[in-house]
MMTF fields as JSON, N, C-alpha, C and O atoms, coordinates in Angstrom:
{
  "mmtfVersion": "1.0.0",
  "mmtfProducer": "UNKNOWN",
  "numBonds": 323,
  "numAtoms": 324,
  "numGroups": 81,
  "numChains": 1,
  "numModels": 1,
  "chainsPerModel": [1],
  "groupsPerChain": [81],
  "chainIdList": ["A"],
  "bondAtomList": [4, 2, 8, 6, 12, 10, 16, 14, 20, 18, 24, 22, 28, 26, 32, 30, 36, 34, 40, 38, 44, 42, 48, 46, 52, 50, 56, 54, 60, 58, 64, 62, 68, 66, 72, 70, 76, 74, 80, 78, 84, 82, 88, 86, 92, 90, 96, 94, 100, 98, 104, 102, 108, 106, 112, 110, 116, 114, 120, 118, 124, 122, 128, 126, 132, 130, 136, 134, 140, 138, 144, 142, 148, 146, 152, 150, 156, 154, 160, 158, 164, 162, 168, 166, 172, 170, 176, 174, 180, 178, 184, 182, 188, 186, 192, 190, 196, 194, 200, 198, 204, 202, 208, 206, 212, 210, 216, 214, 220, 218, 224, 222, 228, 226, 232, 230, 236, 234, 240, 238, 244, 242, 248, 246, 252, 250, 256, 254, 260, 258, 264, 262, 268, 266, 272, 270, 276, 274, 280, 278, 284, 282, 288, 286, 292, 290, 296, 294, 300, 298, 304, 302, 308, 306, 312, 310, 316, 314, 320, 318],
  "bondOrderList": [1, 1, 1, 1, 1, 1, 1, 1, 1, 1, 1, 1, 1, 1, 1, 1, 1, 1, 1, 1, 1, 1, 1, 1, 1, 1, 1, 1, 1, 1, 1, 1, 1, 1, 1, 1, 1, 1, 1, 1, 1, 1, 1, 1, 1, 1, 1, 1, 1, 1, 1, 1, 1, 1, 1, 1, 1, 1, 1, 1, 1, 1, 1, 1, 1, 1, 1, 1, 1, 1, 1, 1, 1, 1, 1, 1, 1, 1, 1, 1],
  "groupList": [{"groupName": "MET", "atomNameList": ["N", "CA", "C", "O"], "elementList": ["N", "C", "C", "O"], "formalChargeList": [0, 0, 0, 0], "bondAtomList": [1, 0, 2, 1, 3, 2], "bondOrderList": [1, 1, 2], "singleLetterCode": "M", "chemCompType": "L-PEPTIDE LINKING"}, {"groupName": "GLU", "atomNameList": ["N", "CA", "C", "O"], "elementList": ["N", "C", "C", "O"], "formalChargeList": [0, 0, 0, 0], "bondAtomList": [1, 0, 2, 1, 3, 2], "bondOrderList": [1, 1, 2], "singleLetterCode": "E", "chemCompType": "L-PEPTIDE LINKING"}, {"groupName": "LYS", "atomNameList": ["N", "CA", "C", "O"], "elementList": ["N", "C", "C", "O"], "formalChargeList": [0, 0, 0, 0], "bondAtomList": [1, 0, 2, 1, 3, 2], "bondOrderList": [1, 1, 2], "singleLetterCode": "K", "chemCompType": "L-PEPTIDE LINKING"}, {"groupName": "LEU", "atomNameList": ["N", "CA", "C", "O"], "elementList": ["N", "C", "C", "O"], "formalChargeList": [0, 0, 0, 0], "bondAtomList": [1, 0, 2, 1, 3, 2], "bondOrderList": [1, 1, 2], "singleLetterCode": "L", "chemCompType": "L-PEPTIDE LINKING"}, {"groupName": "GLN", "atomNameList": ["N", "CA", "C", "O"], "elementList": ["N", "C", "C", "O"], "formalChargeList": [0, 0, 0, 0], "bondAtomList": [1, 0, 2, 1, 3, 2], "bondOrderList": [1, 1, 2], "singleLetterCode": "Q", "chemCompType": "L-PEPTIDE LINKING"}, {"groupName": "VAL", "atomNameList": ["N", "CA", "C", "O"], "elementList": ["N", "C", "C", "O"], "formalChargeList": [0, 0, 0, 0], "bondAtomList": [1, 0, 2, 1, 3, 2], "bondOrderList": [1, 1, 2], "singleLetterCode": "V", "chemCompType": "L-PEPTIDE LINKING"}, {"groupName": "PHE", "atomNameList": ["N", "CA", "C", "O"], "elementList": ["N", "C", "C", "O"], "formalChargeList": [0, 0, 0, 0], "bondAtomList": [1, 0, 2, 1, 3, 2], "bondOrderList": [1, 1, 2], "singleLetterCode": "F", "chemCompType": "L-PEPTIDE LINKING"}, {"groupName": "ARG", "atomNameList": ["N", "CA", "C", "O"], "elementList": ["N", "C", "C", "O"], "formalChargeList": [0, 0, 0, 0], "bondAtomList": [1, 0, 2, 1, 3, 2], "bondOrderList": [1, 1, 2], "singleLetterCode": "R", "chemCompType": "L-PEPTIDE LINKING"}, {"groupName": "GLY", "atomNameList": ["N", "CA", "C", "O"], "elementList": ["N", "C", "C", "O"], "formalChargeList": [0, 0, 0, 0], "bondAtomList": [1, 0, 2, 1, 3, 2], "bondOrderList": [1, 1, 2], "singleLetterCode": "G", "chemCompType": "PEPTIDE LINKING"}, {"groupName": "ASN", "atomNameList": ["N", "CA", "C", "O"], "elementList": ["N", "C", "C", "O"], "formalChargeList": [0, 0, 0, 0], "bondAtomList": [1, 0, 2, 1, 3, 2], "bondOrderList": [1, 1, 2], "singleLetterCode": "N", "chemCompType": "L-PEPTIDE LINKING"}, {"groupName": "CYS", "atomNameList": ["N", "CA", "C", "O"], "elementList": ["N", "C", "C", "O"], "formalChargeList": [0, 0, 0, 0], "bondAtomList": [1, 0, 2, 1, 3, 2], "bondOrderList": [1, 1, 2], "singleLetterCode": "C", "chemCompType": "L-PEPTIDE LINKING"}, {"groupName": "THR", "atomNameList": ["N", "CA", "C", "O"], "elementList": ["N", "C", "C", "O"], "formalChargeList": [0, 0, 0, 0], "bondAtomList": [1, 0, 2, 1, 3, 2], "bondOrderList": [1, 1, 2], "singleLetterCode": "T", "chemCompType": "L-PEPTIDE LINKING"}, {"groupName": "TYR", "atomNameList": ["N", "CA", "C", "O"], "elementList": ["N", "C", "C", "O"], "formalChargeList": [0, 0, 0, 0], "bondAtomList": [1, 0, 2, 1, 3, 2], "bondOrderList": [1, 1, 2], "singleLetterCode": "Y", "chemCompType": "L-PEPTIDE LINKING"}, {"groupName": "ASP", "atomNameList": ["N", "CA", "C", "O"], "elementList": ["N", "C", "C", "O"], "formalChargeList": [0, 0, 0, 0], "bondAtomList": [1, 0, 2, 1, 3, 2], "bondOrderList": [1, 1, 2], "singleLetterCode": "D", "chemCompType": "L-PEPTIDE LINKING"}, {"groupName": "ILE", "atomNameList": ["N", "CA", "C", "O"], "elementList": ["N", "C", "C", "O"], "formalChargeList": [0, 0, 0, 0], "bondAtomList": [1, 0, 2, 1, 3, 2], "bondOrderList": [1, 1, 2], "singleLetterCode": "I", "chemCompType": "L-PEPTIDE LINKING"}, {"groupName": "HIS", "atomNameList": ["N", "CA", "C", "O"], "elementList": ["N", "C", "C", "O"], "formalChargeList": [0, 0, 0, 0], "bondAtomList": [1, 0, 2, 1, 3, 2], "bondOrderList": [1, 1, 2], "singleLetterCode": "H", "chemCompType": "L-PEPTIDE LINKING"}, {"groupName": "ALA", "atomNameList": ["N", "CA", "C", "O"], "elementList": ["N", "C", "C", "O"], "formalChargeList": [0, 0, 0, 0], "bondAtomList": [1, 0, 2, 1, 3, 2], "bondOrderList": [1, 1, 2], "singleLetterCode": "A", "chemCompType": "L-PEPTIDE LINKING"}, {"groupName": "TRP", "atomNameList": ["N", "CA", "C", "O"], "elementList": ["N", "C", "C", "O"], "formalChargeList": [0, 0, 0, 0], "bondAtomList": [1, 0, 2, 1, 3, 2], "bondOrderList": [1, 1, 2], "singleLetterCode": "W", "chemCompType": "L-PEPTIDE LINKING"}],
  "groupTypeList": [0, 1, 2, 2, 1, 1, 3, 4, 3, 5, 3, 3, 1, 6, 5, 2, 7, 8, 9, 10, 6, 11, 4, 2, 11, 7, 1, 5, 3, 3, 1, 12, 2, 2, 3, 8, 8, 11, 4, 9, 13, 5, 5, 2, 5, 3, 12, 2, 0, 2, 1, 1, 9, 14, 11, 9, 4, 11, 14, 4, 15, 16, 5, 13, 13, 14, 3, 13, 14, 16, 11, 8, 12, 10, 8, 14, 1, 0, 7, 5, 17],
  "groupIdList": [1, 2, 3, 4, 5, 6, 7, 8, 9, 10, 11, 12, 13, 14, 15, 16, 17, 18, 19, 20, 21, 22, 23, 24, 25, 26, 27, 28, 29, 30, 31, 32, 33, 34, 35, 36, 37, 38, 39, 40, 41, 42, 43, 44, 45, 46, 47, 48, 49, 50, 51, 52, 53, 54, 55, 56, 57, 58, 59, 60, 61, 62, 63, 64, 65, 66, 67, 68, 69, 70, 71, 72, 73, 74, 75, 76, 77, 78, 79, 80, 81],
  "secStructList": [7, 7, 2, 2, 2, 2, 2, 2, 2, 2, 2, 2, 2, 2, 2, 2, 2, 1, 7, 7, 7, 1, 2, 2, 2, 2, 2, 2, 2, 2, 2, 2, 2, 2, 6, 6, 7, 7, 2, 2, 2, 2, 2, 2, 2, 2, 2, 2, 2, 2, 2, 2, 6, 6, 6, 7, 2, 2, 2, 2, 2, 2, 2, 2, 2, 2, 2, 2, 2, 2, 2, 6, 7, 1, 7, 4, 4, 4, 7, 7, 7],
  "xCoordList": [92.02, 92.184, 90.808, 89.925, 90.641, 89.387, 89.131, 90.066, 87.838, 87.463, 88.105, 88.593, 88.099, 88.632, 90.139, 90.642, 90.844, 92.285, 92.57, 93.498, 91.772, 91.926, 91.681, 92.43, 90.622, 90.308, 91.478, 91.866, 92.035, 93.138, 94.321, 94.947, 94.626, 95.745, 95.487, 96.375, 94.298, 93.959, 94.006, 94.591, 93.392, 93.369, 94.765, 95.085, 95.592, 96.955, 97.726, 98.506, 97.514, 98.159, 97.685, 98.487, 96.397, 95.853, 96.479, 96.903, 96.53, 97.02, 98.477, 98.864, 99.264, 100.679, 100.858, 101.88, 99.857, 99.933, 99.483, 99.732, 98.83, 98.418, 96.919, 96.168, 96.479, 95.069, 94.158, 94.297, 93.23, 92.334, 90.871, 89.994, 90.6, 89.218, 88.888, 88.757, 88.759, 88.557, 87.42, 86.979, 86.964, 85.915, 86.417, 85.653, 87.692, 88.264, 88.212, 87.893, 88.526, 88.432, 86.987, 86.72, 86.068, 84.644, 84.216, 83.464, 84.694, 84.352, 84.84, 84.144, 86.026, 86.546, 85.627, 85.302, 85.219, 84.331, 82.959, 82.375, 82.455, 81.17, 81.248, 80.317, 82.348, 82.53, 82.599, 82.021, 83.308, 83.403, 82.013, 81.655, 81.241, 79.872, 79.025, 78.27, 79.154, 78.393, 78.71, 77.844, 79.949, 80.36, 80.002, 80.386, 79.261, 78.804, 79.613, 79.357, 80.589, 81.401, 80.593, 79.681, 80.937, 80.188, 80.987, 82.214, 80.272, 80.892, 81.788, 82.888, 81.322, 82.091, 83.432, 84.453, 83.438, 84.688, 85.663, 86.852, 85.156, 86.008, 86.614, 87.812, 85.795, 86.276, 87.347, 88.357, 87.141, 88.145, 89.466, 90.531, 89.398, 90.604, 91.343, 92.567, 90.593, 91.218, 91.852, 92.952, 91.176, 91.772, 93.006, 93.942, 93.005, 94.191, 95.366, 96.494, 95.091, 96.14, 96.68, 97.887, 95.789, 96.229, 97.119, 98.155, 96.711, 97.491, 98.87, 99.854, 98.936, 100.198, 101.143, 102.327, 100.626, 101.416, 101.263, 101.124, 101.29, 100.978, 101.877, 101.437, 103.112, 104.028, 104.083, 104.784, 103.364, 103.391, 102.17, 101.056, 102.398, 101.289, 100.633, 99.431, 101.388, 100.812, 99.773, 98.669, 100.139, 99.205, 98.024, 96.881, 98.278, 97.199, 96.158, 94.958, 96.613, 95.694, 94.953, 93.76, 95.664, 95.026, 93.946, 92.863, 94.246, 93.255, 92.056, 90.913, 92.316, 91.21, 90.31, 89.09, 90.912, 90.11, 89.173, 87.995, 89.692, 88.864, 87.801, 86.66, 88.178, 87.201, 86.046, 84.896, 86.345, 85.277, 84.265, 83.059, 84.757, 83.851, 83.114, 81.899, 83.847, 83.265, 82.228, 81.27, 82.411, 81.486, 80.403, 79.519, 80.475, 79.456, 79.718, 78.824, 80.944, 81.305, 81.775, 82.911, 80.833, 81.13, 79.797, 78.729, 79.878, 78.671, 78.001, 78.64, 76.733, 75.95, 76.507, 76.361, 77.137, 77.674, 78.862, 79.231, 79.471, 80.623, 80.26, 81.081, 79.069, 78.69, 78.563, 78.187, 78.885, 78.773, 77.699, 76.846, 77.733, 76.745, 75.802, 74.899],
  "yCoordList": [137.412, 138.286, 138.723, 139.039, 138.739, 139.122, 140.619, 141.417, 140.987, 142.396, 143.309, 144.391, 142.859, 143.69, 143.911, 145.003, 142.892, 143.017, 143.962, 144.769, 143.861, 144.759, 146.202, 147.106, 146.406, 147.745, 148.295, 149.45, 147.476, 147.921, 148.366, 149.387, 147.606, 147.958, 149.278, 150.127, 149.451, 150.677, 151.876, 152.909, 151.736, 152.847, 153.164, 154.327, 152.147, 152.386, 153.229, 154.101, 152.976, 153.802, 155.248, 156.172, 155.451, 156.801, 157.467, 158.621, 156.729, 157.254, 157.703, 158.722, 156.956, 157.306, 158.65, 159.314, 159.047, 160.312, 161.504, 162.648, 161.261, 162.388, 162.585, 161.636, 163.801, 164.183, 163.186, 162.935, 162.623, 161.604, 162.018, 161.218, 163.249, 163.703, 164.215, 165.416, 163.245, 163.583, 162.777, 161.771, 163.239, 162.529, 161.167, 160.202, 161.084, 159.808, 158.763, 157.6, 159.181, 158.268, 157.823, 156.645, 158.754, 158.437, 157.424, 156.496, 157.599, 156.671, 155.254, 154.282, 155.134, 153.813, 153.181, 151.997, 153.97, 153.455, 153.081, 152.071, 153.891, 153.571, 152.266, 151.461, 152.055, 150.816, 149.619, 148.567, 149.79, 148.729, 148.396, 147.227, 149.432, 149.233, 148.503, 147.59, 148.906, 148.292, 146.801, 146.009, 146.421, 145.024, 144.235, 143.075, 144.88, 144.19, 144.474, 143.893, 145.362, 145.724, 146.531, 147.273, 146.375, 147.064, 148.219, 148.264, 149.123, 150.246, 149.717, 150.227, 148.713, 148.133, 147.588, 147.772, 146.919, 146.395, 147.53, 147.434, 148.601, 149.743, 150.346, 150.622, 150.544, 151.141, 150.252, 150.759, 148.939, 148.017, 148.122, 148.175, 148.151, 148.27, 149.568, 149.578, 150.649, 151.94, 151.997, 152.527, 151.464, 151.457, 150.565, 150.839, 149.499, 148.642, 149.431, 149.326, 150.217, 151.063, 152.053, 152.284, 152.629, 153.581, 152.889, 153.425, 151.701, 150.961, 150.575, 150.603, 150.215, 149.786, 150.952, 150.742, 152.164, 153.351, 154.426, 155.61, 154.007, 154.875, 156.113, 157.15, 156.03, 157.171, 158.028, 159.039, 157.649, 158.396, 159.325, 158.885, 160.602, 161.557, 161.772, 162.03, 161.671, 161.827, 160.74, 161.014, 159.512, 158.395, 158.542, 158.316, 158.912, 159.091, 160.091, 159.825, 161.234, 162.272, 161.817, 162.078, 161.142, 160.662, 159.622, 159.646, 158.719, 157.716, 158.395, 158.0, 159.406, 160.151, 160.782, 160.819, 161.281, 161.836, 160.778, 161.048, 159.581, 158.504, 158.084, 157.807, 158.039, 157.701, 158.697, 158.31, 159.97, 160.976, 160.643, 160.769, 160.218, 159.848, 158.549, 158.458, 157.551, 156.226, 156.239, 155.467, 157.104, 157.126, 158.19, 158.288, 158.995, 160.014, 161.293, 162.129, 161.466, 162.692, 163.711, 164.183, 164.029, 164.923, 165.413, 164.997, 166.291, 166.76, 165.637, 164.651, 165.795, 164.743, 164.393, 163.255, 165.339, 165.066, 164.125, 163.597, 163.902, 162.985, 161.667, 160.751, 161.549, 160.337, 159.132, 159.244, 157.98, 156.716, 155.853, 155.3, 155.737, 154.923, 155.8, 155.294],
  "zCoordList": [82.611, 83.769, 84.264, 83.467, 85.534, 86.169, 85.984, 85.926, 85.89, 85.706, 86.738, 86.41, 88.002, 89.072, 88.896, 89.161, 88.458, 88.226, 87.063, 87.126, 86.004, 84.858, 85.281, 84.911, 86.061, 86.551, 87.351, 87.178, 88.218, 89.057, 88.199, 88.484, 87.155, 86.278, 85.551, 85.474, 85.026, 84.309, 85.259, 84.932, 86.425, 87.372, 87.893, 88.138, 88.064, 88.526, 87.508, 87.89, 86.232, 85.204, 85.286, 85.149, 85.508, 85.671, 86.894, 86.838, 87.989, 89.259, 89.139, 89.71, 88.41, 88.25, 87.549, 87.718, 86.762, 86.03, 86.87, 86.491, 87.993, 88.841, 88.863, 89.087, 88.634, 88.744, 88.046, 86.849, 88.801, 88.246, 88.285, 87.963, 88.673, 88.683, 87.282, 87.044, 86.358, 84.948, 84.345, 84.902, 83.207, 82.479, 82.01, 81.975, 81.65, 81.2, 82.319, 82.072, 83.549, 84.692, 84.873, 85.109, 84.764, 84.901, 83.846, 84.142, 82.621, 81.539, 81.835, 81.539, 82.413, 82.796, 83.843, 83.76, 84.814, 85.861, 85.29, 85.682, 84.375, 83.74, 82.951, 82.988, 82.242, 81.481, 82.427, 82.155, 83.532, 84.536, 85.078, 85.221, 85.374, 85.874, 84.833, 85.168, 83.575, 82.483, 82.358, 81.986, 82.668, 82.599, 83.865, 84.013, 84.775, 85.977, 87.219, 88.274, 87.112, 88.277, 89.283, 88.92, 90.528, 91.573, 92.177, 92.094, 92.769, 93.479, 94.598, 94.813, 95.295, 96.398, 95.91, 96.573, 94.756, 94.192, 93.885, 94.19, 93.282, 92.943, 94.203, 94.254, 95.2, 96.449, 97.082, 97.571, 97.079, 97.637, 96.884, 97.498, 95.554, 94.729, 95.063, 95.197, 95.193, 95.462, 96.851, 97.008, 97.841, 99.187, 99.244, 99.995, 98.45, 98.381, 97.798, 98.28, 96.76, 96.175, 97.197, 97.273, 97.974, 99.005, 100.036, 100.43, 100.468, 101.469, 100.942, 101.681, 99.66, 99.066, 98.77, 98.506, 98.815, 98.48, 99.547, 99.237, 100.787, 101.918, 102.0, 102.496, 101.531, 101.644, 100.385, 100.364, 99.347, 98.095, 98.031, 97.746, 98.299, 98.342, 96.977, 96.912, 95.902, 94.566, 94.318, 93.846, 94.64, 94.469, 95.42, 95.022, 96.655, 97.622, 97.113, 97.18, 96.608, 96.12, 94.86, 94.705, 93.973, 92.746, 93.063, 92.478, 93.984, 94.383, 95.043, 94.816, 95.851, 96.469, 95.406, 95.566, 94.318, 93.224, 92.649, 92.415, 92.424, 91.872, 92.885, 92.517, 94.147, 95.19, 95.204, 95.409, 94.989, 94.944, 93.853, 94.062, 92.69, 91.594, 91.934, 91.759, 92.418, 92.676, 93.794, 93.758, 94.781, 95.916, 95.788, 96.639, 94.714, 94.512, 95.268, 95.399, 95.775, 96.476, 95.441, 95.459, 94.527, 93.407, 92.848, 93.297, 91.874, 91.218, 90.445, 90.078, 90.208, 89.545, 88.169, 87.723, 87.492, 86.161, 86.164, 85.115, 87.322, 87.442, 88.117, 88.143, 88.655, 89.38, 88.466, 87.299, 89.029, 88.309, 88.956, 88.262, 90.265, 90.98, 91.761, 92.428]
}
């Protein structure tokens, strides 16, 4: 399985649980980065999740939390890229 597909599966499990602005989410993103994953790939995966779940507000908010970490729209202690 491709890194991006694995990331999508892991993040989707997080998203289904709700609040994703957590250290655990950050650790997943850091591991992805360490394996050569890019910020652009993460953002694409997250926007795809949003598009596929346009009417589910829980998923929308959870994905937005991850986007905040992935894009650096957070405090320096949560940034990945």
